[in-house]
C-alpha positions as CSV (number, residue, x, y, z in Angstrom):
1,M,73.4,-40.0,38.9
2,K,73.4,-36.5,37.5
3,D,70.8,-34.9,36.2
4,N,72.1,-33.2,32.7
5,T,68.8,-31.7,31.3
6,P,69.4,-28.2,30.5
7,T,67.3,-25.5,32.2
8,P,64.3,-24.1,30.4
9,S,64.7,-20.3,29.0
10,G,63.7,-18.0,31.9
11,R,64.0,-20.4,35.1
12,L,66.9,-19.9,37.3
13,D,69.2,-23.0,37.5
14,P,69.8,-24.1,40.8
15,R,72.9,-25.4,40.1
16,Q,74.5,-22.1,39.4
17,N,73.0,-20.0,42.2
18,P,71.9,-22.5,44.9
19,A,71.3,-19.6,47.8
20,A,69.1,-17.6,45.1
21,S,66.4,-20.5,45.3
22,P,66.9,-22.8,48.3
23,A,63.6,-24.3,47.3
24,L,64.8,-25.8,44.0
25,D,67.4,-27.7,45.8
26,P,66.8,-31.6,45.2
27,A,68.9,-32.4,47.8
28,E,66.2,-31.8,50.4
29,D,63.4,-33.9,48.3
30,T,62.1,-36.8,50.5
31,D,59.9,-40.0,49.3
32,E,56.9,-38.8,51.5
33,P,54.0,-38.0,49.0
34,A,52.7,-34.7,48.8
35,F,49.3,-35.1,49.3
36,D,47.4,-37.7,51.8
37,W,45.4,-39.5,49.1
38,M,48.4,-40.3,47.7
39,K,49.6,-42.3,51.0
40,P,49.3,-46.3,51.0
41,A,46.6,-47.7,53.7
42,P,48.0,-49.0,56.5
43,A,47.3,-52.6,55.9
44,A,48.7,-52.1,52.5
45,R,51.7,-50.7,54.3
46,A,52.1,-53.5,56.6
47,A,51.8,-55.7,53.9
48,E,54.5,-54.1,52.2
49,E,56.7,-54.1,55.1
50,E,56.3,-57.7,55.9
51,G,57.2,-58.3,51.9
52,A,60.4,-56.2,52.6
53,A,61.2,-58.4,55.2
54,G,62.2,-61.2,53.2
55,P,60.8,-64.2,51.9
56,A,62.9,-66.3,53.7
57,A,61.5,-65.3,57.1
58,A,58.2,-66.7,56.2
59,Q,59.3,-69.9,53.9
60,P,58.7,-73.0,55.8
61,E,61.6,-75.2,56.6
62,S,60.4,-78.6,55.9
63,R,58.6,-80.3,53.2
64,A,55.7,-81.2,55.4
65,D,55.4,-77.3,57.1
66,R,55.2,-76.4,53.1
67,K,52.2,-78.9,52.6
68,A,50.3,-77.7,55.8
69,A,51.3,-73.9,54.5
70,E,49.8,-74.6,51.2
71,A,46.8,-76.2,52.8
72,A,46.0,-73.4,54.9
73,A,46.7,-70.6,52.0
74,A,43.8,-72.5,49.9
75,E,41.4,-72.4,52.8
76,G,42.0,-68.7,53.3
77,A,41.2,-68.5,49.4
78,G,38.1,-70.3,49.7
79,S,37.1,-68.0,52.7
80,N,38.0,-64.8,50.9
81,R,36.0,-65.7,47.8
82,T,32.7,-66.8,50.0
83,E,33.5,-63.5,51.6
84,A,33.7,-61.3,48.5
85,G,30.2,-63.3,47.2
86,G,28.6,-62.1,50.1
87,D,29.8,-58.7,50.1
88,A,28.6,-58.6,46.2
89,A,25.4,-59.6,47.1
90,A,25.0,-57.2,49.5
91,G,26.4,-54.6,47.7
92,Q,23.4,-55.2,45.0
93,D,20.8,-55.5,47.8
94,A,21.9,-52.1,48.8
95,A,21.7,-50.9,45.2
96,T,18.7,-52.2,44.9
97,D,17.1,-50.4,48.2
98,R,18.8,-47.0,46.8
99,K,16.9,-47.6,43.6
100,T,13.7,-48.3,45.6
101,E,14.3,-45.3,47.7
102,F,14.8,-43.0,44.7
103,R,11.7,-44.1,42.9
104,Q,9.8,-43.9,46.0
105,P,8.1,-40.2,46.8
106,S,8.9,-39.0,50.2
107,P,6.1,-38.8,52.5
108,A,4.1,-35.5,53.0
109,G,5.4,-33.3,55.4
110,S,8.9,-35.0,55.5
111,S,11.6,-32.8,55.8
112,S,14.7,-35.4,55.6
113,M,17.4,-34.0,53.1
114,G,18.6,-37.8,52.3
115,T,15.0,-38.8,50.7
116,H,14.4,-38.3,47.0
117,Y,11.0,-37.5,45.5
118,S,10.3,-39.2,42.0
119,E,7.9,-36.8,39.8
120,P,5.4,-39.0,37.7
121,L,5.3,-39.8,33.9
122,P,4.2,-37.5,31.5
123,T,1.7,-40.3,30.1
124,S,0.8,-41.7,33.4
125,A,-2.3,-39.6,32.8
126,L,-3.6,-41.3,29.5
127,Q,-3.9,-44.3,31.6
128,V,-6.6,-42.9,33.5
129,R,-10.0,-43.7,31.8
130,P,-13.0,-41.1,32.1
131,P,-16.1,-42.0,33.2
132,Q,-18.7,-44.1,31.3
133,E,-21.1,-41.0,31.6
134,E,-18.3,-39.2,29.8
135,V,-17.6,-41.3,27.3
136,E,-21.0,-41.8,25.9
137,R,-21.4,-38.0,26.0
138,R,-18.4,-37.4,23.7
139,N,-19.3,-40.5,21.6
140,A,-22.7,-39.0,21.0
141,E,-21.2,-35.5,20.4
142,R,-18.7,-37.5,17.5
143,E,-22.1,-38.8,15.7
144,Q,-23.9,-35.6,15.8
145,A,-20.9,-34.0,13.9
146,A,-20.6,-36.9,11.6
147,R,-24.3,-36.7,10.6
148,A,-24.5,-32.8,10.4
149,K,-24.4,-31.3,6.9
150,P,-23.4,-27.7,5.9
151,V,-26.3,-25.4,5.7
152,L,-24.8,-23.1,2.7
153,P,-24.4,-26.2,0.3
154,R,-28.1,-26.9,0.7
155,F,-29.3,-23.5,0.6
156,L,-27.5,-23.0,-3.0
157,Q,-29.0,-26.2,-4.2
158,V,-32.6,-24.9,-3.4
159,L,-31.5,-21.6,-4.9
160,L,-30.2,-23.5,-7.9
161,A,-33.5,-25.2,-8.1
162,I,-35.7,-22.4,-8.1
163,F,-33.6,-19.9,-10.3
164,Y,-33.3,-22.6,-13.1
165,P,-37.0,-22.2,-14.5
166,V,-37.0,-18.6,-14.2
167,I,-33.6,-18.4,-15.9
168,L,-34.7,-20.6,-19.0
169,L,-38.0,-18.7,-19.3
170,V,-36.0,-15.3,-19.7
171,L,-33.7,-16.9,-22.3
172,A,-36.7,-18.5,-24.3
173,V,-38.5,-15.0,-24.1
174,R,-35.2,-13.2,-25.2
175,A,-34.9,-15.9,-28.0
176,V,-38.4,-15.0,-29.5
177,T,-38.0,-11.4,-29.4
178,S,-35.3,-11.7,-32.3
179,P,-35.8,-10.6,-35.6
180,L,-34.8,-14.1,-36.5
181,F,-38.2,-15.4,-35.3
182,L,-39.9,-12.3,-37.0
183,W,-38.6,-13.6,-40.5
184,V,-39.6,-17.1,-39.7
185,E,-43.1,-16.1,-38.5
186,Y,-44.1,-13.7,-41.7
187,H,-42.4,-16.1,-44.1
188,R,-44.1,-19.4,-42.9
189,P,-46.6,-20.6,-44.7
190,G,-50.1,-20.1,-43.0
191,F,-49.1,-17.0,-41.2
192,P,-52.2,-14.6,-41.7
193,G,-51.7,-11.6,-44.1
194,D,-52.2,-8.0,-43.2
195,G,-55.8,-6.6,-44.7
196,Y,-54.9,-3.1,-44.6
197,G,-51.7,-3.1,-47.2
198,F,-48.8,-4.5,-45.5
199,N,-46.8,-7.1,-47.3
200,A,-44.3,-9.4,-45.8
201,D,-41.7,-6.7,-46.4
202,D,-43.3,-4.2,-44.5
203,R,-44.1,-6.0,-41.6
204,M,-40.5,-7.2,-41.1
205,T,-39.1,-3.7,-41.5
206,Y,-41.6,-2.2,-39.2
207,G,-41.9,-5.2,-37.0
208,S,-37.9,-5.0,-36.6
209,Y,-38.3,-1.3,-35.3
210,A,-40.7,-2.5,-32.7
211,V,-38.5,-5.6,-31.5
212,D,-35.3,-3.5,-31.4
213,Y,-36.8,-1.0,-29.0
214,L,-37.7,-3.3,-26.5
215,S,-33.9,-4.4,-26.1
216,N,-32.1,-1.0,-26.7
217,W,-31.8,2.1,-24.4
218,S,-33.8,4.8,-26.6
219,G,-36.8,6.8,-25.8
220,P,-40.3,6.5,-27.1
221,R,-39.3,8.9,-29.9
222,Y,-37.5,5.7,-31.7
223,L,-41.0,4.6,-32.5
224,G,-43.3,7.9,-32.3
225,E,-41.1,9.6,-35.2
226,L,-41.9,6.7,-37.3
227,V,-43.6,7.2,-40.7
228,N,-45.1,5.1,-43.1
229,R,-44.9,5.6,-47.2
230,S,-47.7,8.2,-47.2
231,G,-46.2,10.4,-44.6
232,E,-48.2,9.8,-41.6
233,K,-47.2,8.4,-38.0
234,L,-46.6,4.6,-37.9
235,F,-47.6,4.2,-34.2
236,K,-50.1,6.1,-32.2
237,D,-49.3,7.8,-29.0
238,G,-51.4,4.9,-27.3
239,E,-49.3,2.3,-29.1
240,V,-45.8,4.1,-28.2
241,S,-47.1,4.5,-24.6
242,H,-47.8,0.9,-24.5
243,M,-44.5,-0.4,-26.1
244,A,-42.8,1.8,-23.2
245,D,-44.5,-0.2,-20.8
246,V,-43.6,-3.2,-22.5
247,K,-40.1,-2.2,-22.7
248,L,-39.9,-1.5,-18.9
249,V,-40.8,-5.3,-18.4
250,F,-38.6,-6.8,-20.7
251,L,-35.7,-4.9,-19.8
252,S,-36.4,-5.6,-15.8
253,A,-36.8,-9.2,-16.8
254,F,-33.7,-9.7,-18.7
255,G,-31.8,-7.5,-16.0
256,A,-33.2,-10.2,-13.1
257,G,-32.5,-13.0,-15.5
258,A,-28.9,-11.6,-15.8
259,L,-28.3,-11.4,-11.8
260,L,-29.9,-14.9,-11.3
261,I,-27.3,-16.5,-14.0
262,L,-24.6,-14.7,-12.0
263,I,-25.7,-15.9,-8.8
264,S,-26.2,-19.2,-10.1
265,I,-22.7,-19.3,-11.7
266,I,-21.2,-18.4,-8.3
267,A,-23.2,-21.2,-6.7
268,I,-22.0,-23.7,-9.2
269,I,-18.5,-22.8,-8.7
270,Y,-18.8,-23.0,-4.8
271,L,-20.9,-26.4,-5.0
272,R,-18.3,-28.0,-7.7
273,R,-15.5,-27.0,-4.9
274,R,-17.1,-28.3,-1.5
275,T,-19.7,-30.4,-3.1
276,P,-19.3,-33.3,-5.3
277,G,-22.5,-33.9,-7.1
278,G,-24.2,-30.5,-5.3
279,V,-24.6,-29.1,-8.8
280,R,-25.9,-32.1,-10.1
281,R,-28.9,-32.1,-7.4
282,G,-29.8,-28.6,-7.8
283,L,-30.3,-28.8,-11.6
284,F,-32.0,-32.2,-11.5
285,A,-34.5,-30.5,-9.0
286,G,-34.5,-27.3,-10.9
287,S,-35.3,-29.5,-14.0
288,I,-38.3,-31.3,-12.2
289,V,-39.7,-27.9,-11.2
290,T,-39.4,-26.3,-14.7
291,L,-41.4,-29.5,-16.1
292,V,-44.3,-28.9,-13.8
293,L,-44.4,-25.0,-14.2
294,I,-44.3,-25.5,-18.1
295,I,-46.9,-28.1,-17.9
296,G,-49.0,-26.6,-15.5
297,L,-48.9,-23.2,-17.6
298,G,-49.6,-25.0,-21.0
299,T,-52.4,-26.8,-19.9
300,L,-54.2,-23.2,-18.7
301,A,-53.0,-21.8,-22.0
302,A,-54.8,-24.9,-24.2
303,L,-57.7,-24.9,-22.0
304,G,-58.5,-21.0,-22.8
305,W,-55.9,-19.2,-24.7
306,Q,-57.8,-15.9,-24.9
307,Q,-58.4,-15.9,-21.3
308,F,-54.7,-16.8,-20.1
309,F,-53.6,-13.8,-22.4
310,T,-55.9,-11.6,-21.0
311,E,-55.1,-12.3,-17.7
312,F,-51.4,-12.3,-18.2
313,H,-51.6,-8.5,-19.3
314,R,-53.5,-7.5,-16.5
315,I,-50.8,-8.6,-14.2
316,F,-48.5,-6.2,-15.8
317,F,-50.3,-3.6,-17.6
318,A,-53.0,-0.9,-16.5
319,A,-56.7,-1.6,-17.8
320,G,-57.3,-0.2,-21.0
321,S,-53.5,0.7,-21.9
322,W,-52.8,-2.5,-24.1
323,T,-56.4,-2.9,-26.0
324,F,-56.2,-1.5,-29.6
325,A,-58.3,-1.5,-33.1
326,L,-57.6,-4.0,-35.7
327,E,-56.4,-1.2,-37.9
328,D,-54.0,0.0,-35.5
329,T,-50.0,-1.1,-36.4
330,L,-49.4,-3.2,-33.4
331,I,-52.2,-5.3,-34.3
332,R,-51.3,-5.5,-38.0
333,L,-47.7,-6.6,-37.5
334,F,-48.5,-8.8,-34.3
335,P,-51.9,-10.2,-34.6
336,G,-53.2,-13.1,-32.7
337,Q,-51.7,-15.8,-34.4
338,F,-48.2,-14.2,-33.9
339,W,-48.6,-14.6,-29.8
340,I,-49.6,-18.1,-30.0
341,D,-46.8,-19.1,-31.9
342,A,-44.5,-17.1,-29.5
343,G,-46.4,-19.0,-26.6
344,L,-45.3,-22.9,-28.1
345,V,-42.1,-21.7,-29.2
346,I,-41.4,-20.4,-25.2
347,A,-42.9,-23.6,-24.0
348,A,-40.8,-25.8,-26.8
349,L,-37.5,-24.3,-25.9
350,V,-38.2,-24.5,-22.1
351,L,-39.8,-27.9,-22.3
352,I,-37.0,-29.5,-24.4
353,T,-33.9,-27.9,-22.2
354,A,-35.5,-29.2,-18.9
355,V,-36.0,-32.6,-20.2
356,V,-32.1,-32.7,-21.7
357,T,-31.4,-31.2,-18.3
358,L,-33.0,-33.7,-16.1
359,I,-31.4,-36.7,-18.3
360,L,-28.0,-35.3,-17.9
361,T,-28.6,-35.2,-14.3
362,W,-30.6,-38.0,-13.4
363,P,-29.2,-40.0,-10.1
364,T,-27.6,-43.0,-12.0
365,R,-25.3,-45.2,-10.0
366,R,-22.2,-44.0,-12.0
367,R,-22.9,-40.2,-10.9
368,R,-23.8,-41.0,-7.7
369,G,-20.2,-42.9,-7.1
370,L,-21.6,-46.1,-6.7
371,A,-20.4,-49.3,-8.3
372,P,-22.5,-50.8,-11.1
373,A,-25.2,-53.4,-9.8
374,R,-24.0,-56.9,-10.3
375,K,-27.0,-59.0,-11.6
376,G,-27.8,-62.8,-11.5
377,R,-28.2,-65.7,-13.9
378,K,-32.0,-64.2,-14.1
379,G,-31.6,-60.6,-14.8
380,K,-32.0,-59.6,-11.0
381,D,-29.9,-57.4,-9.0
382,V,-28.1,-58.9,-6.5
383,D,-28.3,-57.1,-3.1
384,G,-26.9,-57.8,0.3
385,D,-23.5,-57.5,1.5
386,A,-21.9,-58.4,-2.1
387,E,-19.1,-56.0,-2.4
388,G,-19.7,-52.8,-4.5
389,S,-23.3,-52.4,-3.1
390,D,-24.8,-49.0,-1.9
391,V,-23.7,-48.1,1.6
392,K,-26.1,-46.0,3.3
393,D,-25.3,-44.0,6.4
394,D,-27.3,-43.0,9.5
395,A,-29.2,-40.3,7.9
396,G,-30.3,-42.2,4.9
397,T,-28.2,-40.9,1.9
398,D,-26.4,-42.6,-0.2
399,E,-22.3,-42.8,-0.1
400,A,-19.8,-43.8,-2.3
401,P,-18.8,-47.6,-1.7
402,R,-15.4,-48.6,-0.1
403,T,-14.4,-50.8,-2.9
404,G,-14.0,-50.8,-6.5
405,N,-12.5,-48.1,-9.0
406,V,-15.5,-46.0,-9.5
407,R,-15.1,-42.5,-8.8
408,P,-18.1,-39.8,-8.0
409,V,-18.6,-37.5,-11.1
410,N,-18.7,-33.7,-10.1
411,L,-21.6,-31.9,-11.9
């Protein structure tokens, strides 16, 4: 057999120049494997040699010999299977031993190179329960944190309750110090006339100057340079000085009211975003405080108006700076009945606003976010563990029920 395969490019052909590359001569090749691991085992080699000797040498000559050989071969196959099963069981036990040895950590101080160390799992620490005292302490801290309520929302609610009556009073005073109230007073039936010659038109004209002076930024000349029809000064120096004091008090009150309104608006915005129902609770408390104050002041004024009016002026003005004669312009424009009517209008405005606020912020079940109470056949409320009943926490405050479609109303 000849090899006619063409020689690749770049390689010498041994057939053309065998002396140049004797290592490529195939004549010297043998059947011996190039590596030891390719050589067959001795037992396999012996079996191959026996097989090569020919089957005729191992073939029994007679039929009886063949039967005996077949029986011996069957017994040999059974023994081989038994040995193979034992070897498999032994191998499985050895594998189990190796796994156990791998899982078991090496003893302390061991320096054996064949032992293996298995690190505990990361979640093994979760199976360790802390002491009972630690568990109780953690539970107590959780309950305390759940019961604790933020301080800022409560503080803002208190501020809203305190500012509300002051804001209402300032707004009512501002409504009275207006030309509209003057016109209503001077033209209403029963209002006392001027005994020194002022008619309703004169009072409206001169009174508007006095009221406008209280809310503008003009100086005392605004009133000091006014003259009547005869060319005389309309207001005396004492009257102009008192009106300057009144203006200072009014501007301070209006400025404080504006500042309180700004703070209240900020508090309302914060409470609406952070505390559901906080605005409603603050206004509800403020309306109660307003009603208490207005009823108390109204009672004092009704028992002795003249004493109430005098004490009020003593608080804000120096003694002797606010008393005038009957023929002075301030008394002719603003007689005693004017101040009584102004006090009644202020009290009525504040009282009506407080009552309306109290009604709108009354803590009904719907505003508190609770389900409506069910009634029995006799019209009695059904309490207990019924669905939708009130739920209270440990602090005693009402909470929204866990069932139902009623949502809390944020005011």
